[in-house]
C-alpha positions in Angstrom: -9.7 32.7 133.8 -8.1 35.2 136.0 -7.7 32.4 138.6 -5.1 30.6 135.9 -3.2 33.8 135.2 -2.4 34.2 138.9 -1.3 30.6 139.4 0.8 30.8 136.2 2.4 34.1 137.6 3.1 32.5 141.1 4.9 29.5 139.3 7.1 31.7 137.4 7.8 34.0 140.5 9.4 30.7 142.4 12.0 30.2 139.8 14.9 32.2 141.0 18.0 30.7 139.4 20.7 28.8 141.2 21.4 29.2 145.0 24.7 30.5 146.0 25.7 26.9 147.5 25.0 25.4 144.0 27.3 28.0 142.5 30.1 27.5 145.0 29.7 23.7 144.6 30.4 24.1 140.7 33.2 26.6 141.3 34.9 23.9 143.7 34.6 21.1 141.3 36.0 23.2 138.6 39.1 24.2 140.7 39.6 20.5 141.7 39.6 19.3 138.0 42.0 22.5 136.8 44.4 21.4 140.1 44.6 17.8 138.8 45.0 18.7 135.2 47.6 21.8 135.1 50.5 19.8 136.4 49.7 17.1 133.8 49.9 19.6 131.0 53.2 21.0 132.4 54.8 17.7 132.4 53.6 16.8 129.1 55.2 20.2 127.9 58.5 19.3 129.2 58.6 15.7 128.1 57.9 17.2 124.5 60.7 20.0 124.7 63.3 17.2 125.7 62.1 15.1 122.8 62.8 17.9 120.4 66.1 18.8 121.9 67.0 14.9 121.6 65.6 14.6 118.2 67.7 17.8 117.1 70.7 16.5 118.5 70.5 13.3 116.6 70.1 15.2 113.5 72.7 17.6 113.8 74.9 14.6 114.5 74.3 12.8 111.5 75.0 16.1 109.5 78.2 16.7 111.6 79.3 13.3 110.7 78.4 13.9 107.0 80.2 17.1 106.8 83.4 15.5 108.8 83.3 12.6 106.1 82.9 14.7 103.1 85.5 17.2 104.1 89.0 17.1 106.0 87.8 15.3 109.3 86.4 18.6 110.9 82.7 19.9 110.8 82.6 23.1 108.8 79.8 25.4 110.5 78.5 26.6 107.3 77.8 23.4 106.0 76.1 22.4 109.3 74.1 25.6 109.4 73.0 25.2 105.6 72.0 21.5 106.3 70.1 21.8 109.5 66.8 23.5 110.8 66.8 23.8 114.5 63.3 23.6 116.4 62.4 27.0 117.4 63.6 27.5 121.2 66.0 24.9 121.1 70.2 25.6 121.1 72.7 22.8 120.1 76.4 23.6 120.5 78.9 21.6 118.8 82.0 20.9 121.1 85.3 19.6 119.5 87.3 17.6 121.8 90.7 16.8 119.9 89.1 14.7 116.8 85.9 14.0 118.5 82.7 15.9 118.4 80.2 16.3 121.3 76.9 18.1 121.3 75.2 19.8 123.8 71.5 20.9 123.3 68.8 22.2 125.6 65.4 24.2 125.2 65.2 27.9 125.8 61.8 28.2 126.9 62.5 28.4 130.4 59.9 25.6 131.1 62.6 23.5 132.9 63.7 21.0 130.3 67.0 19.1 131.1 70.4 19.6 128.7 71.2 16.6 126.8 74.6 15.4 125.7 75.5 13.5 122.7 78.9 12.0 122.4 80.3 10.0 119.4 79.0 6.5 119.8 77.6 6.8 123.1 74.2 8.1 122.1 72.2 10.8 124.1 72.4 11.0 128.0 71.0 13.7 130.3 73.8 16.2 131.2 75.0 15.4 134.8 78.6 15.9 136.8 79.5 12.8 135.1 78.8 13.3 131.9 79.4 16.4 129.6 81.1 17.8 126.9 84.8 19.2 127.7 85.4 22.3 126.5 83.8 25.6 124.8 81.5 25.3 122.1 83.2 25.6 118.5 79.5 27.0 117.3 76.0 26.9 118.4 73.0 26.6 116.5 69.8 28.4 117.9 
């Protein structure tokens, strides 16, 4: 009986856990997976922010046009503010250029999203040196 107890205690004594090499291999694998995943997640967030800005620009354009049609041809800030809810972290500026309106929109989150511009009949384009709203904003929707 004593012989069985000694061999059982010796078998348990050999099981010391993981070696340092095994732990380092697991840490390196987790680091590689994180290095692959983090840039992808940041890129997806930037894409989502840009999509939210473009959606807000389209919605504000509809409200501005409706406000201009119902009123005297100008977009009333109070009407647009009452009708429009902007995504949190997004800013949309309404710029009047003569009789036309131009909208600028961007995300305030600091993730590096783009500035987008919507001009009457021109759709939504990324702002560059060639495209953009001329003039100062008549009002902004945070």
